[in-house]
C-alpha atoms as one frame of an Amber mdcrd trajectory, in Angstrom:
protein
  -4.682 -20.046  -4.683  -6.786 -23.161  -4.641  -5.387 -25.946  -1.936  -3.118
 -23.496  -0.133  -5.059 -22.310   2.764  -2.887 -19.824   4.837  -2.611 -20.818
   8.813  -3.125 -17.854  11.000   0.030 -16.288  12.221   2.098 -17.652   9.377
   3.202 -14.399   8.467   4.396 -13.450  11.959   7.006 -16.051  11.613   8.669
 -14.664   8.689   8.601 -10.603  10.064   7.588  -9.611  13.223   7.292  -6.009
  11.758   4.805  -7.074   9.239   2.871  -9.123  11.883   2.789  -6.227  14.232
   1.465  -4.081  11.399  -1.304  -6.405  10.752  -2.347  -6.688  14.418  -0.903
 -10.068  15.274   1.586  -9.057  17.988  -0.916  -6.684  19.720  -3.509  -9.221
  19.870  -1.134 -11.822  21.480  -0.086  -8.984  24.019  -3.720  -8.365  24.907
  -4.361 -12.162  25.276  -1.257 -12.869  27.503  -2.420 -11.628  30.561  -5.634
 -13.599  30.159  -3.757 -16.742  29.559  -1.196 -16.505  32.246  -2.906 -14.398
  34.744  -0.106 -12.266  35.138   1.475  -8.887  33.471   3.946 -11.340  31.635
   5.782  -9.602  28.654   7.240 -11.063  25.441  10.396  -9.689  26.792  10.067
 -12.220  29.763   9.436 -15.252  27.638  12.444 -14.618  25.830  14.743 -13.916
  28.841  13.181 -17.358  30.272  13.815 -18.991  26.903  17.538 -17.793  26.646
  18.344 -18.655  30.313  17.067 -22.266  29.484  18.708 -22.534  26.350  22.164
 -21.273  28.154  21.846 -23.825  30.762  21.372 -26.672  28.128  24.244 -25.415
  26.222  26.504 -25.326  29.162  25.389 -28.788  30.392  26.436 -30.175  26.808
  30.094 -28.746  27.313  32.783 -30.714  29.046  33.804 -29.778  32.496  36.809
 -27.526  32.762  39.904 -27.533  34.549  41.037 -24.067  34.317  39.661 -20.583
  34.098  40.645 -20.209  30.254  38.689 -23.290  29.627  35.647 -22.086  31.804
  35.986 -18.659  29.431  35.911 -20.714  26.389  33.007 -22.965  27.364  30.938
 -19.874  28.493  31.496 -17.980  25.209  30.578 -21.265  23.176  27.344 -21.520
  25.383  26.586 -17.547  24.500  27.291 -17.822  20.945  25.204 -21.214  20.561
  22.259 -19.488  22.225  22.759 -16.072  20.316  22.475 -17.991  17.348  19.560
 -19.796  18.179  17.708 -16.545  19.178  18.884 -14.851  16.256  20.995 -12.289
  18.257  24.465 -11.049  17.630  26.808 -11.533  20.416  27.329  -8.443  22.444
C-alpha cells in the first residue's frame, strides 16, 4: 500500500501470539540481558508495572476509617490495575 509504511513491532501490539510466531518476542527476549545487564524477564517487567500501578491507584483513593472501607479501596485498586493490564480479577 502506498504511503502506509508499517512500523516494526506494530503487530506485536495487536497479538502477542502472532508476534511470537513472527519472531518479535524471541528477539526482544534475546536483547533484554544486553540492554539491562541482568537476566530480567518480561514477567519481571509486568510485575514491576503492576506494583507501580497499584501504588498509584491506592494513592488516588480517599483515606479510610474502617476495615470495610480499606477492603473496598483495595478491591477498587486491584480492579483498576487488572483492567489496565487486561487481566481478570482473581
